[in-house]
Structures are given as structure tokens and as C-alpha cells.
C-alpha positions, 0 to 999 in steps of 0.5 A: 599590490604584492601585499594584497596578493599574499593576503589573498593567497593565504586566505585561499590556503585556509580552505585547502587541506592535505586530506584532499589529495590527490589534486588535479590542476591545470597550468598554461604552457605560457607560465614561466619560472616561479609560478605557484602551482598549488598551495595548501595548509595543515596543522602540526602542533607537536612536531616540526613538519616536512614536505618533500617532492618524492619524484616526478613522472616523467622525470624533469627539473621544471618543479622546485622542491616544495616550500614550507612556511608558518603563518599564524600557527598554520603551516603553508606549503607551496609548489612552484616552477623552477628557473629551468621550466619551459612548459610545452604542451606539445612535448609533455602535457601531463606531469605527476608529482608525488608529495610526502607530508611528515608530522612526527610519526604521521606520514601521508603521501599523495599525488599532484597531477599537473595538466599542461594546456596549450596557449594559442596566444603564447608566441614566445620562442621556447626551448633551445631554439630561443637559447643563446647557444641555439639548436644544433642540427647535425646532418650528413654531407650526403643529405639530399639537396632540398631535403627537410633538415629540421622542423621549427615547433612553436606554439601557435605557429600555424594558427597565427600564420606566423612569418619565418625568415632567416635574417643572418647572412649566407654569403659565399664562399662559406655557404654553398648556397642559401638555406631556406625555411617555409611558413610551416617551420621546415628548414630545407637543405640548399639546392646545391647540397652540402657535399664537401661541407663536412665539419662546417657549422652554419649559424642561422638566425631566424626571425619569427613574427606573430601578427603586429609587433609580436616576434621572437628570435632564435638560433639554428646551427647546422653541423655537417658531418662526414659520411660514417665509416662504421655502421650502427644497427638496432638489436632484434626488436618486435615491431608490434607492441600492445599496451593497456589504455590505463598505463599512466603518463610516464609509464614504460612502453618499450625499450629499444637498443642499438649497437654503437658507441655512445648511442642516442635515440629520438623519435622522427615521426610523428612530429610532434608526438603527443602521446609518447616520448623516448629517452635520449640515452636509454631508448625507453619509450614512455607515455606522455599523456593518458591513453583514454580511447573514449576521448581519443579514439585515434590513440588506438594505433600509433606508428613510431619511427625511431632514430638511433645515432652515435653522440659523437658522430650523429651522421652515423644513424639507423631508423626503426619503425614500431607500431604501438597498439593501445588496448582498451581496459574495462575500468568503468561499469555501465551507467544507466538511466534511470539508476533506480525504478520505483513505480506502481501499476493497477492490477488491471494493467494489460499484458504488454504494457511498457513500464520503462525503457532503460538507457545504458552506456559503457564509458569505456566503450561508447556505443558498444552492445550491452547485455540486459538480464532481469533477476527477481528477488521477491517473489522469486521466479515470478513471470509477471514481468519480463525484459525485452532488450531494454524494455521492461513490460508486463508479461502476465495478468496481474491479479490481487483478488486472491490472498497473497496474490497482490505482490510487490515485485522486487527485482533488479536489471543486471547490465553487463558490458563485453570488456575484460574484466567483465563489469556490471551495473545493477538497476534496482526495480520495485513494482507495486501492484495496486488493487482495483475494485473490479467486481460488484457485490452480490447476494442470493435472494433469500426467504425468512419466516417469522412468527407474528408474535416475535418481539423487537430485536428478534434475529430473522437471519443474515444476508450473505453477500459475496464479492470477488475483490480482495479482501473478499466479502468486505461489504456493508449492508443497507436497506433501500426503502421498504418497511421500517420495522426491519433493520439490517446490521451494517457489517454482519448483514443480520436482519432484525425485527424492530417493531411488531407484526400482525398476520391479519394486517400483512403476511408478506414483506419484501426488503431491497438490501443494498450492498456496498463494498469498501477497502478494495481499491487504491482509491478509498472513494471508489465503491461498487454496489449491488442489491438483492430482495429478501422476502419475509413471511409472517407466520400466523399465531393464534392470538385471537379467541373466538367469540360467540353470538350471543354469549348467553342463551336462555331456552325452554324445552319440553322433554319426552321420556326416551327421546333426544331433543336438539336444544340450540346451535352455538354460533362462534367465529373469530372476527379478526380472522373470519377465514378460521372456521374450525372449532372444538366444542365441549361442555365444561359446567352445568351438565351435572346429570350428563343429560346434554351432549354436543354434536359439533356446535349443536347442543342435544338433550338426551332423555333416554335415562329411566329411573329416579333421575327423571325430573318430575317438575320444572328444572333449569340447567346452566350449561357452560360450553367451551369453544376452542379454535382447532387446527395447527395454530398454537396456542389454542384459545377458547371462550365460554358460552352460557346456555340456560335451559329450562326443562319442562318434563311431559308427563302421561296425563299431560300428553293425554289431555293435549290435542294432536297439535303440539304446541311449544310455548313461545320463548321470551327474549331475555333482557340482558343488562351489560355491566362494563368494568374498566380496569387499570393495569399499572406499571410493573414498578408501581406494582412492586412498590404497592405490594411492598407497601401493602405487605408492610401495612398488613404486618403493622395492622396484624401486629396491632390487632394481635396486641388488641386481642391479647388485651381483650382476652386478659380483660374478659376470660369468658364471654358475656351472655349478650355476646353469646346470643349475638354470636348465635344469631350470626351463625343462624343468619349464615346458615339461612344465607347458605340455604337460600344460595343452595336453592339455585341450581348447582354448577360444575365449576371444576373444569372452568379455566378461571381461577377466580370465584366467578359466583361472587361477581355478577355482571348482568340482570334479567327476568325469568320468562316463566316465573317473572322473578328477577335475578343477577347472572354472570355472563362468563360462568352462567351463575345467577342469584335470585332477587 
């Protein structure tokens, strides 16, 4: 068993290090000599280490010098109780040992604090009472009969209800009367007193019984002293002494001095005295335990009754009363719960909302009143939070809807106690204000105008949304229902045209634009929405040319010299826009002699000219009348109506042979032959390819013809007669064709809008109503070719 104990001890030593100083250990007062109080291990490879016990407070011989042994390359040190150790928690309950470790030039010191704990189950008699010599009590012969001479102090005496009896004989005449001792351990003077018993020593053997089969014996010797012939007195001494509670055990409180020879000192009351002790020879009163007022409030005031007596004449004594006041020392700052506050609150938190209540206490003075102060770090001087006593509240309306207004409030709460020196505790506070999506986005109804000929992707304008939440105007735009030919950009709110417009089909569009905000709330899924109506007006663009009905008219009129004749009225309109009635009329062709004029849509023949220009025979005018729309709409589109006028002049002889009844030959309705041509409009890329291919083909063909012509020139330097005759016939035939063509009335085409030779294309065939001759005509230009 001893071997196992040593192994267990060495295993525990391996985890102990010297750098763990100071140590705090507890030991029971029942521990006897040889008890190991503390053991530790350390390394010192290059030198021979030493371990010393420098001093002990309060001074005592209860502790042996520490031992030092080497085991498996590790040095093990132990502190044990000496053979004279008699631990008594009621006398001294705290010892402080100062240890010094030396390894070469390395020196380290550290304290070992030993707290002596009471052991209620320890019943052994201790101290001088249990020694063979016994406890010596000196008393004057003038002591009062029945007075208390001595108090037996044994652990657990009162708790275990021990029985105390004097078992030695007290037979007269040596004993004037029997001494008695009660259950509290008080030794009382015999009722007869001790007068005349000077210089006698009475030996009293006392049996102390603790329960069943537990007892101990002790010896008390009462020495009766004669009345002293000289007086002993204390020097002048302050009766009130104030010390600080941080005075360590063994610390000096005060030193009392008395006049006399070989004076000794002791504390008469309180007995036992757990906090203070006095040096028997020097009269220095020292503390024996920590003076912690927080744990032991009764230690604040202690009244001591100190006795001074001469060693050789103990009956010569004097008493002194002292009051020791222990003043608290402010050693610990206040402790708070929580020690740090980190929280977040929404910006809509109402004023007066409690964020937290701080609970702080002063370990030095529990229950004392503390002072709380709120200090802001960022932003400095903010009034958004306030501290009312220990409660942190919202003091002002929080707002995150302005740039830089949504703060992180960094502050600290300074807690101050009222001790000396002043101790403070700082509680960090971080309050984060989170944004809340409070407002719905909105926009002002707007009106846009767009031409009906606007192409796709045309920008009409922008929808401007507004949102008071920060970041401001963080909005997405959508079209809720409505026509699909418009779109709105999701981020910018720009309205674009996607399709084509037609003023004649629809002139007004209304779009319901939906606005949804985002990124303005701590919850990314929390959105607010709004809407407004956008009106789009389509501006009319003149994209339809007027049409005349009929597009071709053939009329015969009889002209009287000096008179104007109304020929016809041109009837035109725009089928797609029947409301458009304003047109302009002008003769753009066929009015070679300016015989005709227009009065609005009415064609008038003016026969007021005299001279050689007067037609004497039948004459036909092919008039081209340009009809263009008028008004603010642009561009102005036009069409051309053809009016064929057969003019029959009225001569004088003809007028004379006529009757008074004027007759107008009936006008036959011309037969119109309409030839509709279908045309093909190829793709642009096909046109480019066809153009390039044709150009290459023409170049190749030109080069080939040039080569062929050069060859023919070389073969025939002069043309033969048959060739010349053939060439002459071709020229004559061409002249006849030109003359036949010139028989038709000439037309003024200089003002025609088309750049195509319209005389080369005829799209209709008709029969002249007067001559019965067939001809071809062009419905656009009015040109005709006789068959």
C-alpha cells in the first residue's frame, strides 16, 4: 500500500508546475505531523536546484523545510507538517509560506497559502492541555470565589455536547475546596476562594468524553500567586484603531506596551479570537485571517480586551480595551450582467422601447448604490438612446430614410462605485438599426406623344417613380396588362415601342405601370408596390394618298369664243381617313396653251383668248391634275387624275344654222380596260447579289462585243452596198414612226412627279367616242397611242 501511495503521489507531481504559483490549499486541523501539504515537480538539467522556505506568516514552527528529491530526471519538492504541528482553526486559520526556487541563475519566488479548516469530528485534545506538563494557570489569591479561571478550548466541544469532569483527587487540607468545570469548559474557583493559598499549585486531571468510546485526558495546573507589591500599567495608547480590509493575515495592527519587568501579553476577549492574535513578548497585535467584509460583515468592528502581566509575577497584571475598526477597500470593480450588449432594432421602434436592463453589483460592497453613465462613441453626441437608471431605452425616432441616417450606435455604459479608490466597469453597447420598408413607391401620371410612323424600339420617355425609403427610388418597373406593343425597362423605367402604330385604328393607349421597390428592408422578401397610368397619344402622320374617282375622265365640250366653260369637278378623298377633306388641286400636264384653270376641284375652260391660237378644228387635251392633301399633316401626299377633254369650237356659221335650242351631244362613257401588274419586291441582300452579278455579266458581255466589233472592223473597212441600203431603210422607218407618234397631242411632262418614261407604258385600252378609233392609254399620265 505504501508503494502504491508513492506511485500515485509521483503521478500527481508530473502535472504540477512551479509556474502555477501562488498555490491555495486547504488542510484540516486534524492533520498531524508528517502530513504532505503540497508537492510539485520541475526541470533543472544543468544545475543543482534548491528549494527554500523563506518565511511563514504568522511565524510558527509547524512547517518543515521543503524536501527536494530527484526521480527519473525530474526534481520533486514537498512541504510537510513538522513534529510540533498542532493545527487549531480557532487560533490561526491561515498561514502564508514564501517559497524560493533556485536553478543556477534562475530564481523564482512564490507564496503557498494554507487555510486551516475546522474538523467537527476531530475530538483529540490539543495544545498544552494535552501535554504531560499540562496547561499552567496563574491566579491571584484574591480572586473572587466562583470566578472563571480558565476556558477549555477543544474542537467540537459544544457541537458534540462533550462531558467534562475533573477526575483527580481534591482532598483537604491541601485543597481549600473543590474546583469545578462545566460543560462549556469553564474552570471555576472553589466557593471557599483561594485566600491564603499563595504559592500553591493545584494539579487537576480532566477527562473529556465525546460520545461513546471517544475521550481524552488533559492536565491543568492552577498556580496561586500572592498579591503583587508593585503596579504594572500600559503606556498611553489610542483606544480606537482603523485598518484596511486588505491587510493580509499576519499583518501588524498595533503594538501595545506596558511598564513592568519582563512583561507578557494576552487577549482576554473575545475568546476565541478568530481574527486577531497578540505576541506574548512584544505585544504586537496581528491579523490571523483575511478581513473580507463582504464575507464577514461582523469583522468591521472588533473590541479587544488585552492583558499585560509580568512573567515572573503573573498576578501583577493590567487590562486594556481596544476597538479595531476595519475599513473596506475598493479592490474590485462592479460586475455587470450582461457584460456586453449587441442588439439590433428596426427603425420603426417607438420611443421609450426598453432595449435592456443592466444588473450590476459591487463585490466589495454588495447592495451599494452604483452610478450609471451612457457614453457614445459613434456617432458622437447622439440623442437616439438614453439611459434611465439602469434601463437603456430608445430616446428619439429612428430614421433610415436619409443618406447616412441609419446608424450603428456604438456606446458604452460606465458603471462607477462609491469606494476609494473609485473603480469603474465599462459595458460595451452596439445597437444596429435595421431599415424597414415603410413607404410604397409612387409615380405621377404622365402623357407621351408619338408619331404613328415611329419604328420599333423608339423611346417615348421615362416613368419616374419615387420612393421615400432609403436607398431612394430603388424601384423596378413592370407593365400590368394593357397592349403588348409597348414595353418598360425594368430598371430605368424607359417606355419603348415594340410594334407599329396606326392612327386610323387607335389613337390613344393607356398603360398601367406597376412599381415594385426592393433592397429597402432587412427582410429581402418584403416589397411594396404602387402604380400609375401612362397615357400615350398617337400623332397622325399623312401616310395615305388621296384617291380620285374616277381616275380617268373623257369629256367633250363646245367652246364659244370669249366664254369660260366649266368642264368637270374632280372628286377625290382618302378612304382610310374619310374625315380629311382639305385638298389642293393643280394642273401639272397637258395644259399647253393655258386654256384650262382650276377653281378648287372644278376644271374650267377659258375661251377668252383671240388670235391665231383659236382652234378651228376638233382638238383634244390630255390634262393631268395633281391632287394633294392639305393641312398641317406632313408629308403631303398626292395623286394624279387624268381628264381627256375633246374641244369642239363653235364657229359663226354653225351658230347661225342652229336653232335656238342648244344641244350638247351626248358623251359616251369610255370603255376602260384595266391591266393590273403584280410586282415582286425582293430582299435587300438578293438585290445586292443580283446587282453585282449583273454588273459582272454586263462587263463580260461588253468585253465580248468589243472584241467582236474589232474583228468585224478589220474584216470590212468600208460597208457594202446592201448594208448601206439596209441602214437607210432603218432610218426612214424610224422617222415615220416618230411622225406617227407626234400626231398625238403633246403633253407637258416636265412637272410630272415620276422619273419613269410613262409614255412607254400603257395600262388601258379604249375607243374614241367621236371617231370610233381604238387607242391605248396610261391611267397615270394620260398618254395614249392610237391603234
